VOBA-1610 file (N, C-alpha, C; in pm, whole numbers, padded with zeros to 5 digits, always signed):
BEGIN
Met+05032-05403-05391Met+05168-05423-05437Met+05178-05381-05585Pro+05276-05298-05621Pro+05289-05254-05759Pro+05315-05372-05853Val+05263-05361-05975Val+05285-05465-06075Val+05425-05449-06132Lys+05499-05560-06136Lys+05635-05557-06189Lys+05630-05540-06341Ala+05742-05493-06396Ala+05748-05467-06539Ala+05722-05593-06621Glu+05781-05707-06578Glu+05760-05830-06653Glu+05617-05881-06641Glu+05553-05853-06526Glu+05413-05890-06509Glu+05323-05805-06598Leu+05353-05676-06605Leu+05276-05588-06692Leu+05290-05630-06837Lys+05412-05670-06875Lys+05436-05716-07012Lys+05355-05842-07039Phe+05349-05933-06942Phe+05271-06056-06959Phe+05122-06024-06972Ile+05072-05934-06888Ile+04930-05898-06894Ile+04895-05841-07030Glu+04983-05755-07083Glu+04958-05697-07214Glu+04955-05805-07323Ala+05045-05905-07310Ala+05048-06013-07408Ala+04932-06109-07387Phe+04891-06128-07263Phe+04781-06218-07227Phe+04649-06165-07281Arg+04633-06035-07278Arg+04507-05973-07322Arg+04494-05982-07474Thr+04379-06029-07518Thr+04358-06047-07661Thr+04278-05933-07724Gly+04225-05843-07643Gly+04151-05732-07701Gly+04057-05667-07603Ile+03982-05572-07655Ile+03880-05500-07579Ile+03745-05529-07643Ser+03647-05558-07561Ser+03512-05587-07610Ser+03416-05481-07558Gln+03332-05430-07645Gln+03229-05334-07607Gln+03093-05406-07615Val+03016-05397-07510Val+02884-05462-07505Val+02781-05357-07470Asn+02671-05356-07544Asn+02566-05258-07521Asn+02480-05295-07401Ala+02420-05195-07340Ala+02330-05217-07226Ala+02220-05315-07265Gly+02196-05412-07177Gly+02091-05510-07199Gly+02135-05633-07276Asp+02255-05630-07335Asp+02304-05745-07411Asp+02372-05845-07319Thr+02384-05968-07366Thr+02445-06075-07288Thr+02595-06079-07311Ile+02671-06085-07203Ile+02816-06099-07210Ile+02853-06247-07211Leu+02783-06325-07131Leu+02810-06468-07117Leu+02675-06540-07106His+02655-06642-07189His+02529-06717-07188His+02539-06834-07091Glu+02433-06860-07019Glu+02428-06975-06929Glu+02449-07105-07006Gln+02531-07194-06948Gln+02551-07331-06997Gln+02617-07338-07135Lys+02670-07228-07185Lys+02737-07230-07314Lys+02886-07201-07295Pro+02973-07283-07355Pro+03117-07257-07341Pro+03155-07126-07407Asn+03252-07060-07348Asn+03294-06930-07399Asn+03444-06924-07427Gly+03521-06977-07333Gly+03665-06982-07353Gly+03737-06852-07324Lys+03669-06756-07261Lys+03731-06626-07237Lys+03715-06586-07091Leu+03807-06503-07047Leu+03801-06437-06919Leu+03794-06287-06947Phe+03738-06213-06852Phe+03722-06070-06873Phe+03756-05993-06745Thr+03807-05874-06764Thr+03808-05774-06658Thr+03712-05663-06700Leu+03618-05631-06614Leu+03524-05524-06645Leu+03596-05390-06626Tyr+03614-05320-06736Tyr+03689-05194-06734Tyr+03599-05077-06700Ser+03480-05073-06758Ser+03386-04965-06729Ser+03244-05017-06745Gly+03151-04954-06672Gly+03011-04992-06679Gly+02970-05090-06570Trp+02842-05128-06574Trp+02783-05221-06476Trp+02730-05344-06547Gly+02741-05459-06480Gly+02678-05582-06526Gly+02628-05661-06408Phe+02575-05780-06434Phe+02538-05869-06323Phe+02547-06014-06368Arg+02579-06101-06270Arg+02576-06246-06291Arg+02438-06296-06247Tyr+02387-06396-06319Tyr+02253-06445-06286Tyr+02239-06592-06322Lys+02139-06655-06262Lys+02095-06789-06297Lys+01943-06783-06316Thr+01892-06866-06405Thr+01748-06869-06429Thr+01694-07009-06410Leu+01567-07017-06371Leu+01495-07143-06363Leu+01425-07170-06496Ser+01374-07291-06512Ser+01313-07329-06639Ser+01192-07244-06675Asp+01126-07187-06573Asp+01007-07104-06601Asp+01043-06957-06621Gly+01173-06926-06624Gly+01215-06789-06652Gly+01244-06704-06531Arg+01214-06753-06411Arg+01247-06676-06292Arg+01399-06661-06281Arg+01442-06540-06247Arg+01585-06507-06248Arg+01632-06467-06109Gln+01749-06515-06074Gln+01816-06472-05951Gln+01945-06402-05990Ile+01957-06274-05956Ile+02083-06203-05975Ile+02176-06242-05861Leu+02292-06295-05896Leu+02387-06344-05797Leu+02472-06232-05739Asn+02516-06143-05824Asn+02587-06024-05775Asn+02602-05925-05890Phe+02624-05801-05854Phe+02645-05696-05952Phe+02794-05683-05979Leu+02828-05660-06106Leu+02966-05649-06149Leu+03000-05504-06174Leu+03110-05460-06116Leu+03152-05320-06122Leu+03294-05311-06176Pro+03339-05194-06217Pro+03473-05180-06274Pro+03582-05242-06185Gly+03668-05321-06250Gly+03775-05390-06179Gly+03746-05535-06151Asp+03621-05579-06165Asp+03585-05717-06136Asp+03638-05811-06245Phe+03686-05928-06201Phe+03738-06032-06289Phe+03626-06132-06315Ile+03598-06163-06441Ile+03478-06237-06479Ile+03514-06363-06556Gly+03443-06472-06528Gly+03452-06592-06609Gly+03538-06702-06553Leu+03595-06684-06434Leu+03686-06784-06378Leu+03616-06918-06355Gln+03490-06915-06313Gln+03421-07041-06281Gln+03411-07134-06400Gln+03393-07078-06520Gln+03377-07164-06637Gln+03505-07238-06673Lys+03618-07196-06616Lys+03743-07268-06637Lys+03732-07410-06583Phe+03645-07430-06486Phe+03635-07560-06419Phe+03503-07631-06451Ala+03441-07595-06562Ala+03316-07657-06605Ala+03310-07661-06756Asp+03219-07742-06809Asp+03205-07754-06954Asp+03141-07630-07016Gly+03061-07561-06939Gly+02995-07440-06988Gly+02983-07340-06875Ala+02936-07222-06909Ala+02920-07119-06807Ala+02816-07162-06705Met+02849-07151-06577Met+02757-07191-06471Met+02655-07082-06441His+02669-06969-06505His+02578-06857-06485His+02582-06771-06612Gly+02486-06681-06624Gly+02489-06585-06732Gly+02539-06451-06682Ile+02582-06366-06774Ile+02623-06230-06738Ile+02560-06135-06838Glu+02494-06032-06786Glu+02427-05933-06869Glu+02481-05794-06837Ala+02489-05710-06938Ala+02532-05572-06919Ala+02414-05487-06875Val+02429-05413-06766Val+02327-05318-06722Val+02338-05189-06803Thr+02461-05144-06820Thr+02491-05025-06900Thr+02580-05069-07016Asp+02614-04978-07103Asp+02720-05006-07199Asp+02846-05037-07120Val+02915-05145-07156Val+03034-05184-07081Val+03153-05203-07174Ser+03271-05187-07115Ser+03396-05214-07183Ser+03469-05323-07105Leu+03516-05425-07177Leu+03579-05540-07113Leu+03716-05567-07173Cys+03814-05595-07088Cys+03941-05649-07135Cys+03924-05800-07146Val+03966-05857-07258Val+03941-05998-07287Val+04071-06077-07277Phe+04064-06193-07208Phe+04179-06281-07192Phe+04136-06424-07229Pro+04225-06503-07290Pro+04193-06643-07316Pro+04208-06724-07188Arg+04110-06805-07155Arg+04122-06879-07029Arg+04229-06987-07035Asp+04270-07029-07158Asp+04375-07129-07170Asp+04510-07077-07121Gly+04524-06946-07111Gly+04650-06889-07064Gly+04658-06876-06913Leu+04554-06921-06843Leu+04551-06903-06698Leu+04660-06985-06629Trp+04687-07107-06680Trp+04789-07190-06617Trp+04927-07125-06628Glu+04956-07064-06742Glu+05084-06996-06757Glu+05097-06882-06657Leu+04986-06813-06633Leu+04987-06704-06536Leu+05027-06756-06398Phe+04964-06865-06354Phe+04995-06920-06221Phe+05137-06976-06216Arg+05181-07039-06323Arg+05310-07106-06323Arg+05426-07008-06328Asn+05414-06906-06411Asn+05528-06816-06434Asn+05520-06683-06360His+05400-06648-06313His+05383-06520-06245His+05299-06542-06119Pro+05359-06602-06015Pro+05282-06640-05896Pro+05215-06522-05826Ser+05274-06404-05834Ser+05210-06290-05766Ser+05081-06252-05838Leu+05077-06266-05972Leu+04952-06244-06045Leu+04853-06356-06014Gly+04904-06478-05999Gly+04818-06589-05959Gly+04754-06563-05824Tyr+04834-06504-05734Tyr+04779-06468-05603Tyr+04669-06364-05619Asp+04688-06267-05710Asp+04586-06166-05733Asp+04455-06230-05781Val+04465-06326-05872Val+04346-06395-05921Val+04277-06469-05806Thr+04358-06536-05722Thr+04302-06607-05607Thr+04236-06509-05511Trp+04297-06393-05491Trp+04241-06291-05403Trp+04105-06245-05455Leu+04098-06220-05587Leu+03971-06175-05645Leu+03864-06283-05631Ala+03902-06410-05650Ala+03806-06520-05636Ala+03759-06532-05491Ala+03851-06517-05396Ala+03815-06526-05254Ala+03724-06410-05215Arg+03752-06291-05268Arg+03665-06176-05238Arg+03524-06201-05289Glu+03513-06257-05410Glu+03380-06284-05465Glu+03308-06389-05382Glu+03382-06490-05334Glu+03321-06591-05248Glu+03267-06526-05121Gly+03342-06432-05066Gly+03295-06362-04946Gly+03169-06282-04973Met+03161-06219-05091Met+03041-06144-05125Met+02922-06237-05143Val+02946-06355-05202Val+02837-06452-05216Val+02788-06497-05079Asp+02879-06516-04984Asp+02839-06551-04847Asp+02749-06444-04788Asp+02787-06318-04808Asp+02707-06208-04755Asp+02568-06204-04821His+02564-06231-04952His+02435-06230-05022His+02346-06345-04973Leu+02408-06460-04943Leu+02330-06573-04891Leu+02272-06540-04754Leu+02352-06476-04670Leu+02302-06433-04540Leu+02186-06336-04556Thr+02201-06243-04650Thr+02094-06145-04675Thr+01966-06214-04718Ala+01976-06304-04816Ala+01857-06371-04868Ala+01795-06466-04765Gly+01881-06525-04682Gly+01830-06625-04589Gly+01779-06571-04457Arg+01834-06459-04409Arg+01803-06415-04273Arg+01755-06271-04261Arg+01790-06183-04353Arg+01748-06044-04340Arg+01605-06026-04392Asn+01531-05935-04327Asn+01398-05905-04378Asn+01410-05807-04494Ala+01296-05769-04553Ala+01299-05688-04675Ala+01370-05554-04653Thr+01341-05486-04543Thr+01403-05357-04517Thr+01553-05372-04500Glu+01594-05475-04426Glu+01736-05501-04406Glu+01805-05538-04537Arg+01737-05613-04622Arg+01796-05651-04751Arg+01824-05530-04838Val+01727-05443-04850Val+01744-05325-04935Val+01852-05234-04878Ala+01850-05212-04748Ala+01953-05128-04686Ala+02092-05188-04708Met+02103-05319-04698Met+02231-05387-04719Met+02280-05367-04862Leu+02192-05382-04960Leu+02233-05367-05099Leu+02279-05224-05129Leu+02207-05125-05078Leu+02246-04987-05100Leu+02384-04958-05042Met+02407-05006-04919Met+02537-04984-04855Met+02647-05059-04928His+02620-05183-04966His+02720-05267-05031His+02767-05205-05162Leu+02674-05163-05246Leu+02711-05106-05375Leu+02781-04971-05358Phe+02731-04890-05265Phe+02793-04760-05242Phe+02938-04776-05198Arg+02963-04865-05102Arg+03100-04883-05052Arg+03191-04941-05159Arg+03143-05032-05241Arg+03227-05089-05346Arg+03270-04981-05445Leu+03178-04896-05485Leu+03212-04791-05579Leu+03299-04683-05514Glu+03274-04658-05387Glu+03354-04561-05314Glu+03501-04602-05314Arg+03526-04733-05298Arg+03664-04783-05289Arg+03741-04766-05420Val+03670-04768-05531Val+03739-04753-05660Val+03728-04610-05713Gly+03697-04516-05622Gly+03698-04376-05658Gly+03582-04331-05744Met+03469-04401-05735Met+03354-04367-05819Met+03237-04310-05739Ala+03264-04266-05618Ala+03166-04191-05539Ala+03209-04045-05537Glu+03118-03959-05572Glu+03152-03816-05578Glu+03039-03735-05516Gly+03076-03649-05421Gly+02976-03565-05356Gly+02871-03645-05281Gly+02914-03761-05226Gly+02820-03843-05149Gly+02720-03920-05232Gln+02748-03934-05363Gln+02655-04008-05446Gln+02729-04091-05550Ile+02661-04190-05605Ile+02718-04278-05706Ile+02620-04290-05822Glu+02673-04328-05938Glu+02587-04367-06048Glu+02511-04492-06006Phe+02383-04498-06040Phe+02299-04609-05994Phe+02205-04649-06108Pro+02257-04724-06207Pro+02178-04752-06326Pro+02080-04868-06312Ile+02084-04940-06201Ile+01993-05054-06185Ile+01853-05005-06149Asn+01753-05083-06191Asn+01615-05047-06162Asn+01557-05136-06052Gln+01431-05115-06020Gln+01371-05190-05910Gln+01358-05338-05942Gln+01343-05374-06070Gln+01338-05516-06105Gln+01472-05583-06078His+01583-05513-06108His+01715-05566-06075His+01726-05590-05924Ile+01683-05493-05847Ile+01693-05504-05701Ile+01608-05620-05651Ala+01487-05633-05703Ala+01398-05744-05664Ala+01461-05878-05697Asp+01520-05890-05817Asp+01581-06016-05858Asp+01706-06049-05777Ala+01775-05947-05729Ala+01895-05969-05648Ala+01860-06009-05505Leu+01748-05960-05455Leu+01714-05978-05313Leu+01605-06081-05288Gly+01550-06140-05394Gly+01446-06240-05375Gly+01315-06181-05327Leu+01285-06058-05369Leu+01163-05990-05329Leu+01073-05970-05450Ser+00945-05950-05426Ser+00857-05913-05535Ser+00883-05768-05573Leu+00843-05732-05694Leu+00863-05594-05739Leu+00783-05497-05653Val+00662-05536-05614Val+00578-05450-05530Val+00644-05428-05393His+00694-05536-05334His+00758-05526-05202His+00885-05441-05210Thr+00960-05456-05318Thr+01081-05376-05338Thr+01046-05228-05345Asn+00942-05196-05422Asn+00900-05056-05437Asn+00859-04997-05303Lys+00780-05071-05225Lys+00734-05021-05095Lys+00851-05001-04999Thr+00946-05092-05003Thr+01059-05084-04910Thr+01149-04966-04944Leu+01177-04946-05072Leu+01257-04831-05113Leu+01188-04700-05076Arg+01056-04696-05097Arg+00981-04575-05065Arg+00983-04548-04915Arg+00974-04654-04833Arg+00976-04636-04688Arg+01111-04581-04642Leu+01220-04635-04695Leu+01353-04586-04657Leu+01375-04442-04703Arg+01319-04410-04819Arg+01331-04272-04866Arg+01251-04177-04777Gln+01132-04218-04736Gln+01049-04134-04649Gln+01114-04112-04513Leu+01196-04207-04471Leu+01270-04193-04345Leu+01392-04102-04360Gly+01416-04056-04481Gly+01528-03965-04504Gly+01663-04033-04509Leu+01666-04162-04550Leu+01791-04237-04549Leu+01862-04237-04684His+01788-04221-04791His+01850-04222-04923His+01758-04152-05022Glu+01814-04126-05139Glu+01732-04081-05251Glu+01794-04132-05380Ile+01707-04171-05471Ile+01751-04217-05603Ile+01682-04129-05705Glu+01761-04050-05777Glu+01707-03959-05876Glu+01802-03949-05994Asn+01744-03950-06115Asn+01822-03931-06238Asn+01939-04027-06248Gly+01914-04152-06208Gly+02018-04253-06221Gly+02132-04241-06122Lys+02109-04171-06012Lys+02212-04156-05909Lys+02154-04190-05772Leu+02237-04252-05688Leu+02201-04285-05551Leu+02279-04196-05456Arg+02207-04131-05366Arg+02269-04052-05260Arg+02226-04110-05126Leu+02323-04142-05042Leu+02293-04190-04907Leu+02290-04070-04813Leu+02177-04052-04746Leu+02158-03934-04661Leu+02189-03963-04515Asn+02185-04090-04477Asn+02214-04127-04338Asn+02276-04266-04338Thr+02407-04272-04363Thr+02474-04402-04375Thr+02473-04478-04244Arg+02485-04407-04131Arg+02486-04477-04002Arg+02356-04549-03977Ala+02246-04484-04010Ala+02115-04549-03990Ala+02101-04669-04084Leu+02143-04655-04209Leu+02136-04767-04303Leu+02224-04883-04258Glu+02341-04852-04206Glu+02430-04958-04155Glu+02367-05030-04038Arg+02301-04956-03949Arg+02235-05021-03834Arg+02120-05109-03880Ile+02041-05059-03973Ile+01927-05137-04023Ile+01976-05266-04088Ala+02081-05256-04169Ala+02131-05371-04244Ala+02220-05461-04161Asp+02261-05416-04042Asp+02362-05487-03964Asp+02489-05501-04050Phe+02526-05390-04111Phe+02635-05386-04207Phe+02762-05339-04138Tyr+02861-05428-04133Tyr+02990-05393-04075Tyr+03095-05417-04181Asp+03152-05311-04231Asp+03241-05318-04345Asp+03386-05308-04301Thr+03467-05404-04346Thr+03610-05399-04322Thr+03679-05373-04454Pro+03727-05251-04477Pro+03787-05220-04606Pro+03904-05313-04636Pro+03903-05377-04754Pro+04015-05464-04792Pro+04133-05383-04839Pro+04248-05448-04857Pro+04360-05376-04920Pro+04322-05342-05064Gln+04407-05267-05129Gln+04376-05224-05265Gln+04344-05342-05354Val+04235-05332-05428Val+04193-05441-05514Val+04288-05453-05632Pro+04343-05574-05658Pro+04432-05588-05774Pro+04353-05574-05903Leu+04419-05526-06005Leu+04354-05506-06135Leu+04435-05577-06242Leu+04370-05667-06314Leu+04435-05739-06423Leu+04402-05674-06556
//
């Protein structure tokens, strides 16, 4: 649904600025209050949680168009950390203005709810992957998931996408050891299903990857952008 003129005016007034974060830097610290919401405009990031001994679980990867920081609105501090994979650009919003958005612009409130529900659905899929899929199925699922997400926002070109994450990122996202991740990626490549070169991912046999991952994708309507 097109954004109305008054809604666009509100979004412009709601936004407090643009933030640039370098690759590897923290966007949001775990357990620390921030008071801001973000829309990821460009680049890649990820949400994560860590244990006391430093072990890290990547909860999901953040791509252009994703709305960030909503959970901390309902907690004293951030319930997770966010790190930039690449240099990123973020639109910054004060979280105190969220109530005005819902009260005076219900269609924008619906968009925020839609984005939150979509993220909940992705978390459900990640839990299924971690809990029931084997290593080969997990890696195939992640490759398909990221490819389709970028494809929907027009960032797949010539059958390939930018792929700045490394094997440690993949291991931390899938609950695998680095060695197991390396072996699994190599096995799928040897089967002629994908290739990762020069920071780009090309899927060579999407049907086979979908079958391995048990991946059934239902394209959503156009993702709203705040």
